[in-house]
PyMOL Python script that loads the backbone (N, CA, C, O; Angstrom):
from pymol import cmd

cmd.read_pdbstr("""\
ATOM      1  N   UNK A   1      73.507  -6.443   2.969  1.00  0.00           N
ATOM      2  CA  UNK A   1      73.586  -6.907   1.607  1.00  0.00           C
ATOM      3  C   UNK A   1      72.991  -5.866   0.660  1.00  0.00           C
ATOM      4  O   UNK A   1      73.593  -5.537  -0.362  1.00  0.00           O
ATOM      5  N   UNK A   2      71.823  -5.356   0.996  1.00  0.00           N
ATOM      6  CA  UNK A   2      71.171  -4.396   0.116  1.00  0.00           C
ATOM      7  C   UNK A   2      71.973  -3.104  -0.007  1.00  0.00           C
ATOM      8  O   UNK A   2      72.039  -2.516  -1.087  1.00  0.00           O
ATOM      9  N   UNK A   3      72.580  -2.660   1.089  1.00  0.00           N
ATOM     10  CA  UNK A   3      73.413  -1.460   1.023  1.00  0.00           C
ATOM     11  C   UNK A   3      74.578  -1.651   0.059  1.00  0.00           C
ATOM     12  O   UNK A   3      74.911  -0.746  -0.706  1.00  0.00           O
ATOM     13  N   UNK A   4      75.185  -2.806   0.095  1.00  0.00           N
ATOM     14  CA  UNK A   4      76.294  -3.103  -0.808  1.00  0.00           C
ATOM     15  C   UNK A   4      75.822  -3.083  -2.253  1.00  0.00           C
ATOM     16  O   UNK A   4      76.506  -2.536  -3.117  1.00  0.00           O
ATOM     17  N   UNK A   5      74.668  -3.668  -2.526  1.00  0.00           N
ATOM     18  CA  UNK A   5      74.152  -3.709  -3.891  1.00  0.00           C
ATOM     19  C   UNK A   5      73.763  -2.322  -4.398  1.00  0.00           C
ATOM     20  O   UNK A   5      73.888  -2.038  -5.589  1.00  0.00           O
ATOM     21  N   UNK A   6      73.299  -1.469  -3.507  1.00  0.00           N
ATOM     22  CA  UNK A   6      72.856  -0.142  -3.914  1.00  0.00           C
ATOM     23  C   UNK A   6      73.996   0.861  -4.064  1.00  0.00           C
ATOM     24  O   UNK A   6      73.837   1.859  -4.768  1.00  0.00           O
ATOM     25  N   UNK A   7      75.126   0.627  -3.431  1.00  0.00           N
ATOM     26  CA  UNK A   7      76.186   1.631  -3.439  1.00  0.00           C
ATOM     27  C   UNK A   7      77.319   1.300  -4.405  1.00  0.00           C
ATOM     28  O   UNK A   7      77.354   1.835  -5.513  1.00  0.00           O
ATOM     29  N   UNK A   8      78.211   0.461  -4.023  1.00  0.00           N
ATOM     30  CA  UNK A   8      79.438   0.250  -4.794  1.00  0.00           C
ATOM     31  C   UNK A   8      79.528  -1.143  -5.391  1.00  0.00           C
ATOM     32  O   UNK A   8      80.577  -1.780  -5.299  1.00  0.00           O
ATOM     33  N   UNK A   9      78.474  -1.624  -5.989  1.00  0.00           N
ATOM     34  CA  UNK A   9      78.488  -2.971  -6.535  1.00  0.00           C
ATOM     35  C   UNK A   9      78.466  -2.908  -8.049  1.00  0.00           C
ATOM     36  O   UNK A   9      77.607  -2.250  -8.637  1.00  0.00           O
ATOM     37  N   UNK A  10      79.406  -3.586  -8.678  1.00  0.00           N
ATOM     38  CA  UNK A  10      79.491  -3.609 -10.137  1.00  0.00           C
ATOM     39  C   UNK A  10      79.297  -5.043 -10.633  1.00  0.00           C
ATOM     40  O   UNK A  10      79.757  -5.993 -10.000  1.00  0.00           O
ATOM     41  N   UNK A  11      78.624  -5.189 -11.747  1.00  0.00           N
ATOM     42  CA  UNK A  11      78.429  -6.508 -12.323  1.00  0.00           C
ATOM     43  C   UNK A  11      77.164  -7.160 -11.801  1.00  0.00           C
ATOM     44  O   UNK A  11      76.288  -6.495 -11.249  1.00  0.00           O
ATOM     45  N   UNK A  12      77.079  -8.458 -11.981  1.00  0.00           N
ATOM     46  CA  UNK A  12      75.904  -9.207 -11.575  1.00  0.00           C
ATOM     47  C   UNK A  12      76.146  -9.911 -10.248  1.00  0.00           C
ATOM     48  O   UNK A  12      77.271 -10.298  -9.932  1.00  0.00           O
ATOM     49  N   UNK A  13      75.083 -10.071  -9.482  1.00  0.00           N
ATOM     50  CA  UNK A  13      75.186 -10.751  -8.192  1.00  0.00           C
ATOM     51  C   UNK A  13      75.036 -12.247  -8.392  1.00  0.00           C
ATOM     52  O   UNK A  13      74.030 -12.715  -8.926  1.00  0.00           O
ATOM     53  N   UNK A  14      76.028 -12.985  -7.966  1.00  0.00           N
ATOM     54  CA  UNK A  14      75.977 -14.443  -7.964  1.00  0.00           C
ATOM     55  C   UNK A  14      76.284 -14.911  -6.547  1.00  0.00           C
ATOM     56  O   UNK A  14      76.806 -14.149  -5.734  1.00  0.00           O
ATOM     57  N   UNK A  15      75.960 -16.157  -6.258  1.00  0.00           N
ATOM     58  CA  UNK A  15      76.236 -16.667  -4.915  1.00  0.00           C
ATOM     59  C   UNK A  15      77.738 -16.709  -4.634  1.00  0.00           C
ATOM     60  O   UNK A  15      78.177 -16.422  -3.520  1.00  0.00           O
ATOM     61  N   UNK A  16      78.510 -17.064  -5.639  1.00  0.00           N
ATOM     62  CA  UNK A  16      79.960 -17.128  -5.443  1.00  0.00           C
ATOM     63  C   UNK A  16      80.536 -15.744  -5.158  1.00  0.00           C
ATOM     64  O   UNK A  16      81.396 -15.590  -4.290  1.00  0.00           O
ATOM     65  N   UNK A  17      80.060 -14.742  -5.890  1.00  0.00           N
ATOM     66  CA  UNK A  17      80.549 -13.380  -5.683  1.00  0.00           C
ATOM     67  C   UNK A  17      80.143 -12.881  -4.299  1.00  0.00           C
ATOM     68  O   UNK A  17      80.936 -12.236  -3.612  1.00  0.00           O
ATOM     69  N   UNK A  18      78.900 -13.180  -3.884  1.00  0.00           N
ATOM     70  CA  UNK A  18      78.461 -12.743  -2.565  1.00  0.00           C
ATOM     71  C   UNK A  18      79.232 -13.450  -1.463  1.00  0.00           C
ATOM     72  O   UNK A  18      79.560 -12.831  -0.450  1.00  0.00           O
ATOM     73  N   UNK A  19      79.525 -14.717  -1.635  1.00  0.00           N
ATOM     74  CA  UNK A  19      80.305 -15.464  -0.650  1.00  0.00           C
ATOM     75  C   UNK A  19      81.703 -14.862  -0.510  1.00  0.00           C
ATOM     76  O   UNK A  19      82.238 -14.788   0.597  1.00  0.00           O
ATOM     77  N   UNK A  20      82.293 -14.435  -1.617  1.00  0.00           N
ATOM     78  CA  UNK A  20      83.617 -13.819  -1.583  1.00  0.00           C
ATOM     79  C   UNK A  20      83.577 -12.476  -0.862  1.00  0.00           C
ATOM     80  O   UNK A  20      84.454 -12.180  -0.050  1.00  0.00           O
ATOM     81  N   UNK A  21      82.571 -11.666  -1.155  1.00  0.00           N
ATOM     82  CA  UNK A  21      82.455 -10.341  -0.544  1.00  0.00           C
ATOM     83  C   UNK A  21      82.271 -10.456   0.967  1.00  0.00           C
ATOM     84  O   UNK A  21      82.894  -9.716   1.727  1.00  0.00           O
ATOM     85  N   UNK A  22      81.419 -11.381   1.405  1.00  0.00           N
ATOM     86  CA  UNK A  22      81.096 -11.495   2.827  1.00  0.00           C
ATOM     87  C   UNK A  22      81.973 -12.482   3.576  1.00  0.00           C
ATOM     88  O   UNK A  22      81.855 -12.632   4.792  1.00  0.00           O
ATOM     89  N   UNK A  23      82.853 -13.155   2.844  1.00  0.00           N
ATOM     90  CA  UNK A  23      83.763 -14.137   3.442  1.00  0.00           C
ATOM     91  C   UNK A  23      82.999 -15.230   4.188  1.00  0.00           C
ATOM     92  O   UNK A  23      83.304 -15.568   5.331  1.00  0.00           O
ATOM     93  N   UNK A  24      81.991 -15.768   3.490  1.00  0.00           N
ATOM     94  CA  UNK A  24      81.211 -16.880   4.047  1.00  0.00           C
ATOM     95  C   UNK A  24      81.197 -18.011   3.024  1.00  0.00           C
ATOM     96  O   UNK A  24      81.743 -17.874   1.929  1.00  0.00           O
ATOM     97  N   UNK A  25      80.578 -19.116   3.382  1.00  0.00           N
ATOM     98  CA  UNK A  25      80.498 -20.230   2.444  1.00  0.00           C
ATOM     99  C   UNK A  25      79.472 -19.934   1.356  1.00  0.00           C
ATOM    100  O   UNK A  25      78.612 -19.068   1.521  1.00  0.00           O
ATOM    101  N   UNK A  26      79.568 -20.656   0.250  1.00  0.00           N
ATOM    102  CA  UNK A  26      78.626 -20.493  -0.848  1.00  0.00           C
ATOM    103  C   UNK A  26      77.222 -20.896  -0.386  1.00  0.00           C
ATOM    104  O   UNK A  26      76.235 -20.292  -0.804  1.00  0.00           O
ATOM    105  N   UNK A  27      77.133 -21.904   0.467  1.00  0.00           N
ATOM    106  CA  UNK A  27      75.836 -22.327   0.994  1.00  0.00           C
ATOM    107  C   UNK A  27      75.168 -21.220   1.810  1.00  0.00           C
ATOM    108  O   UNK A  27      73.967 -20.988   1.677  1.00  0.00           O
ATOM    109  N   UNK A  28      75.937 -20.547   2.643  1.00  0.00           N
ATOM    110  CA  UNK A  28      75.397 -19.446   3.438  1.00  0.00           C
ATOM    111  C   UNK A  28      74.978 -18.297   2.537  1.00  0.00           C
ATOM    112  O   UNK A  28      73.931 -17.690   2.757  1.00  0.00           O
ATOM    113  N   UNK A  29      75.781 -17.991   1.525  1.00  0.00           N
ATOM    114  CA  UNK A  29      75.434 -16.928   0.583  1.00  0.00           C
ATOM    115  C   UNK A  29      74.139 -17.254  -0.143  1.00  0.00           C
ATOM    116  O   UNK A  29      73.300 -16.374  -0.337  1.00  0.00           O
ATOM    117  N   UNK A  30      73.965 -18.503  -0.543  1.00  0.00           N
ATOM    118  CA  UNK A  30      72.740 -18.913  -1.223  1.00  0.00           C
ATOM    119  C   UNK A  30      71.531 -18.779  -0.301  1.00  0.00           C
ATOM    120  O   UNK A  30      70.467 -18.348  -0.744  1.00  0.00           O
ATOM    121  N   UNK A  31      71.676 -19.138   0.962  1.00  0.00           N
ATOM    122  CA  UNK A  31      70.567 -18.973   1.918  1.00  0.00           C
ATOM    123  C   UNK A  31      70.209 -17.504   2.082  1.00  0.00           C
ATOM    124  O   UNK A  31      69.029 -17.154   2.124  1.00  0.00           O
ATOM    125  N   UNK A  32      71.225 -16.635   2.177  1.00  0.00           N
ATOM    126  CA  UNK A  32      70.979 -15.192   2.296  1.00  0.00           C
ATOM    127  C   UNK A  32      70.227 -14.664   1.073  1.00  0.00           C
ATOM    128  O   UNK A  32      69.251 -13.925   1.206  1.00  0.00           O
ATOM    129  N   UNK A  33      70.682 -15.046  -0.103  1.00  0.00           N
ATOM    130  CA  UNK A  33      70.061 -14.580  -1.342  1.00  0.00           C
ATOM    131  C   UNK A  33      68.645 -15.121  -1.471  1.00  0.00           C
ATOM    132  O   UNK A  33      67.735 -14.379  -1.840  1.00  0.00           O
ATOM    133  N   UNK A  34      68.443 -16.397  -1.175  1.00  0.00           N
ATOM    134  CA  UNK A  34      67.102 -16.982  -1.265  1.00  0.00           C
ATOM    135  C   UNK A  34      66.135 -16.308  -0.301  1.00  0.00           C
ATOM    136  O   UNK A  34      64.956 -16.148  -0.616  1.00  0.00           O
ATOM    137  N   UNK A  35      66.621 -15.913   0.867  1.00  0.00           N
ATOM    138  CA  UNK A  35      65.782 -15.194   1.831  1.00  0.00           C
ATOM    139  C   UNK A  35      65.305 -13.873   1.236  1.00  0.00           C
ATOM    140  O   UNK A  35      64.139 -13.511   1.386  1.00  0.00           O
ATOM    141  N   UNK A  36      66.195 -13.156   0.564  1.00  0.00           N
ATOM    142  CA  UNK A  36      65.818 -11.879  -0.040  1.00  0.00           C
ATOM    143  C   UNK A  36      64.924 -12.073  -1.265  1.00  0.00           C
ATOM    144  O   UNK A  36      64.097 -11.213  -1.568  1.00  0.00           O
ATOM    145  N   UNK A  37      65.082 -13.186  -1.967  1.00  0.00           N
ATOM    146  CA  UNK A  37      64.187 -13.494  -3.089  1.00  0.00           C
ATOM    147  C   UNK A  37      62.781 -13.738  -2.554  1.00  0.00           C
ATOM    148  O   UNK A  37      61.807 -13.244  -3.122  1.00  0.00           O
ATOM    149  N   UNK A  38      62.666 -14.494  -1.470  1.00  0.00           N
ATOM    150  CA  UNK A  38      61.365 -14.777  -0.867  1.00  0.00           C
ATOM    151  C   UNK A  38      60.686 -13.510  -0.359  1.00  0.00           C
ATOM    152  O   UNK A  38      59.461 -13.402  -0.399  1.00  0.00           O
ATOM    153  N   UNK A  39      61.474 -12.556   0.116  1.00  0.00           N
ATOM    154  CA  UNK A  39      60.924 -11.292   0.619  1.00  0.00           C
ATOM    155  C   UNK A  39      60.628 -10.305  -0.501  1.00  0.00           C
ATOM    156  O   UNK A  39      60.085  -9.229  -0.247  1.00  0.00           O
ATOM    157  N   UNK A  40      60.975 -10.652  -1.733  1.00  0.00           N
ATOM    158  CA  UNK A  40      60.684  -9.794  -2.872  1.00  0.00           C
ATOM    159  C   UNK A  40      61.682  -8.678  -3.106  1.00  0.00           C
ATOM    160  O   UNK A  40      61.388  -7.733  -3.838  1.00  0.00           O
ATOM    161  N   UNK A  41      62.853  -8.767  -2.501  1.00  0.00           N
ATOM    162  CA  UNK A  41      63.866  -7.728  -2.656  1.00  0.00           C
ATOM    163  C   UNK A  41      64.821  -8.027  -3.802  1.00  0.00           C
ATOM    164  O   UNK A  41      65.397  -7.113  -4.393  1.00  0.00           O
ATOM    165  N   UNK A  42      64.986  -9.301  -4.112  1.00  0.00           N
ATOM    166  CA  UNK A  42      65.800  -9.719  -5.243  1.00  0.00           C
ATOM    167  C   UNK A  42      64.944 -10.550  -6.179  1.00  0.00           C
ATOM    168  O   UNK A  42      63.983 -11.193  -5.757  1.00  0.00           O
ATOM    169  N   UNK A  43      65.302 -10.531  -7.445  1.00  0.00           N
ATOM    170  CA  UNK A  43      64.586 -11.312  -8.450  1.00  0.00           C
ATOM    171  C   UNK A  43      65.510 -12.371  -9.010  1.00  0.00           C
ATOM    172  O   UNK A  43      66.640 -12.084  -9.407  1.00  0.00           O
ATOM    173  N   UNK A  44      65.015 -13.603  -9.038  1.00  0.00           N
ATOM    174  CA  UNK A  44      65.775 -14.707  -9.606  1.00  0.00           C
ATOM    175  C   UNK A  44      65.293 -14.902 -11.046  1.00  0.00           C
ATOM    176  O   UNK A  44      64.089 -15.001 -11.283  1.00  0.00           O
ATOM    177  N   UNK A  45      66.210 -14.957 -12.000  1.00  0.00           N
ATOM    178  CA  UNK A  45      65.798 -15.149 -13.394  1.00  0.00           C
ATOM    179  C   UNK A  45      65.239 -16.554 -13.625  1.00  0.00           C
ATOM    180  O   UNK A  45      65.431 -17.447 -12.800  1.00  0.00           O
ATOM    181  N   UNK A  46      64.553 -16.741 -14.741  1.00  0.00           N
ATOM    182  CA  UNK A  46      63.978 -18.042 -15.076  1.00  0.00           C
ATOM    183  C   UNK A  46      65.063 -19.104 -15.258  1.00  0.00           C
ATOM    184  O   UNK A  46      64.891 -20.251 -14.845  1.00  0.00           O
ATOM    185  N   UNK A  47      66.165 -18.720 -15.869  1.00  0.00           N
ATOM    186  CA  UNK A  47      67.273 -19.653 -16.071  1.00  0.00           C
ATOM    187  C   UNK A  47      67.966 -19.895 -14.738  1.00  0.00           C
ATOM    188  O   UNK A  47      68.106 -18.984 -13.921  1.00  0.00           O
ATOM    189  N   UNK A  48      68.392 -21.117 -14.532  1.00  0.00           N
ATOM    190  CA  UNK A  48      69.105 -21.420 -13.293  1.00  0.00           C
ATOM    191  C   UNK A  48      70.349 -22.229 -13.627  1.00  0.00           C
ATOM    192  O   UNK A  48      70.549 -22.656 -14.764  1.00  0.00           O
ATOM    193  N   UNK A  49      71.154 -22.424 -12.638  1.00  0.00           N
ATOM    194  CA  UNK A  49      72.379 -23.174 -12.833  1.00  0.00           C
ATOM    195  C   UNK A  49      73.509 -22.579 -12.031  1.00  0.00           C
ATOM    196  O   UNK A  49      73.295 -21.795 -11.108  1.00  0.00           O
ATOM    197  N   UNK A  50      74.689 -22.955 -12.390  1.00  0.00           N
ATOM    198  CA  UNK A  50      75.867 -22.562 -11.635  1.00  0.00           C
ATOM    199  C   UNK A  50      76.115 -21.056 -11.662  1.00  0.00           C
ATOM    200  O   UNK A  50      76.578 -20.485 -10.674  1.00  0.00           O
ATOM    201  N   UNK A  51      75.813 -20.416 -12.777  1.00  0.00           N
ATOM    202  CA  UNK A  51      76.107 -18.980 -12.900  1.00  0.00           C
ATOM    203  C   UNK A  51      74.843 -18.131 -12.849  1.00  0.00           C
ATOM    204  O   UNK A  51      74.749 -17.124 -13.551  1.00  0.00           O
ATOM    205  N   UNK A  52      73.873 -18.520 -12.032  1.00  0.00           N
ATOM    206  CA  UNK A  52      72.648 -17.749 -11.889  1.00  0.00           C
ATOM    207  C   UNK A  52      72.977 -16.400 -11.281  1.00  0.00           C
ATOM    208  O   UNK A  52      73.692 -16.315 -10.282  1.00  0.00           O
ATOM    209  N   UNK A  53      72.452 -15.347 -11.887  1.00  0.00           N
ATOM    210  CA  UNK A  53      72.658 -14.014 -11.348  1.00  0.00           C
ATOM    211  C   UNK A  53      71.308 -13.469 -10.897  1.00  0.00           C
ATOM    212  O   UNK A  53      70.271 -13.820 -11.459  1.00  0.00           O
ATOM    213  N   UNK A  54      71.326 -12.631  -9.903  1.00  0.00           N
ATOM    214  CA  UNK A  54      70.115 -12.092  -9.287  1.00  0.00           C
ATOM    215  C   UNK A  54      70.069 -10.602  -9.529  1.00  0.00           C
ATOM    216  O   UNK A  54      71.102  -9.940  -9.636  1.00  0.00           O
ATOM    217  N   UNK A  55      68.839 -10.073  -9.616  1.00  0.00           N
ATOM    218  CA  UNK A  55      68.638  -8.649  -9.859  1.00  0.00           C
ATOM    219  C   UNK A  55      67.945  -8.017  -8.670  1.00  0.00           C
ATOM    220  O   UNK A  55      67.105  -8.644  -8.023  1.00  0.00           O
ATOM    221  N   UNK A  56      68.299  -6.776  -8.383  1.00  0.00           N
ATOM    222  CA  UNK A  56      67.689  -6.021  -7.311  1.00  0.00           C
ATOM    223  C   UNK A  56      66.347  -5.480  -7.780  1.00  0.00           C
ATOM    224  O   UNK A  56      66.257  -4.891  -8.858  1.00  0.00           O
ATOM    225  N   UNK A  57      65.304  -5.674  -6.978  1.00  0.00           N
ATOM    226  CA  UNK A  57      63.980  -5.161  -7.312  1.00  0.00           C
ATOM    227  C   UNK A  57      63.874  -3.745  -6.754  1.00  0.00           C
ATOM    228  O   UNK A  57      63.930  -3.550  -5.540  1.00  0.00           O
ATOM    229  N   UNK A  58      63.723  -2.773  -7.620  1.00  0.00           N
ATOM    230  CA  UNK A  58      63.623  -1.374  -7.164  1.00  0.00           C
ATOM    231  C   UNK A  58      62.220  -0.879  -7.262  1.00  0.00           C
ATOM    232  O   UNK A  58      61.947   0.272  -6.923  1.00  0.00           O
TER     233      UNK A  58
END
""", "prot")
cmd.dss("prot")
cmd.show_as("cartoon", "prot")
cmd.util.cbc("prot")
cmd.orient("prot")
């Protein structure tokens, strides 16, 4: 996931976009993203909802 975000990724990361890229369910994509948020690799904005986008922590 991190390699994809660092190399050829355009736009904002959302669970739906990640699910499409990895060909998995939205639930699985959300679990993957939440795992990286907990590890401090991704940042979740204060606003939440259907179109929540995540940022890479560099």
